[in-house]
N, C-alpha and C positions, 0 to 999 in steps of 0.2 A: 504494500500500500504506500503510495507516494503522498505522505502527509503534507509536505511543503506545497505540493501542487494542489491538494484539496483546499488548503487554507487560502492560497493565492487565487484559485478559481472562485471561491466564495466571496472574497473581497472584490474581485472584478465583477462578478454577477450582481452583487448588491450595491456596488459603487460606494462602499464605505469600509473603513477599517475600525470603526467605533463599535466595540462589542455590545454596547447597549442598543445601538441602532440595528446591529446584526440580529440580536435576540428579538427585537421588535419585528423586524422584517420577516423573521422565521416563525412569528406567531408564538413566541415563548415569553411567558411572564417571568419577570425577575422580581423576587421579593427579598427584602432585607429584614431579617429577624434576629432576635436575641437568641443565639444558639450557644450550646456548651462550648467551652474553650477548645475542646478536642476536635471540633468540626468547623472547617472553613466554609463549607457549602456543600450542596448536593443537588442532584437532578431527580425529579420525580415525574411520574405521569399520573394525572388525576382525570378520570373520565376522558381518556385519550388526549388530554391537554398537557403539554410539557411545561414544567415549572422549574426554574432554577432558584434555589434559596441560598442566600449569601449571609454569612454572619456579620451583623451590623457592627460588632465590636472590633472588627479588623480595620487596619488603616485603609485609606482609599486605594492605595496601590495594591495591597493584598486582596482587597475586594475585586479589583480589576483583573488581577492574575487569576483569581478563583473563577470569575465569570468566564474568562477565556478558556480555562481548563474545562469547565462544565460544557461550554459550547463545543469543545473538542469531543466530549462524550456524545453530545447531540448529533454531531456530523459523522462521527466515526463508529459509534456503537448504538445505533437506534434500537429502541425497545428495552433498554436497561436503565436502572437507576444507580447512581454512584454518589459517593461522598468524598470530600477532600480533607485529609487530616490537617490539623492546625500545626502540628509539630514540624516546623520547617526543616529540621535536620533529619527527619525520618524519611528514608528513601523506600518507596514501595515498588517492588520489582514486577508487579503484574503487567502483562502486555497492555491491557486497557489503560492503566494509569500512565505507563510510559508514552503511549500514543497520545493521550489527552495532554500530557505535559508538552510533548513536541508540538502539537497543534497550537497550544497556547503560546509557545515561544514564537512560532512563525507569525501568528496573529499579532502579537505584541511587537514584533520586529518591524511592523509597518508604521509604528509610531516613533516619535523621537524621545530618547531617554538620555538625558545629559548626565555626565559624570560616572557612567558605568563602564565596565570592562568590555569594550567592544571587541577586543581580541578574542575573547571566549565566544562571543556571538558568531564572529567570522569563522572560527574553527568549526562550530556546529553546522553552519550553513554550507561549508565546503565538503562536508561528509555526506555520503549517500544515506548511510544509516548512522545518525549521530549517537554518541555515547549517552545513554539515558541518565547516567549519574551526572554528567556535565550539564545536560539540559535542566535537571533538577537543581543543580548548583546555581545556574543562572537565574532560574525562577525565584529561588530562595534569596539570592542577592538582590533581585528586584524588589521583593517584598520588604527586605531590610532597609533598602535605600529610600523607599517611599517618596520617590521623585515623580509623581504623576505628571504625565506629559500634557 
């Protein structure tokens, strides 16, 4: 599965890289709720309606990263529900989580992020199958930076 191409095609099709607009264009409701610290967000289907729930206690950047991650599940893993752990240092090795992280990174790469280690981003984008731990590291760095574009 070419995740970079899937993210790029979605951006071209919807003519936006804004994850909130993408969710809206796809008919997905995004709710911000007070969740336990251990959960950043999750995707559910209620009466065939997709809903992404984001932890309101996260920083704006962490909310944005989580939304992009959940959009990755929507586009890559239809029919399932997922949750995103809050512990940024915890790496989850499941295929679905790796793919959602990679999708999130490609989606986020279409925005400007000042002061971040772009060398790591370029390394990921140069690889056909990026190292999932490196992708996770970049997303964690983003959330810790909290430099919303």
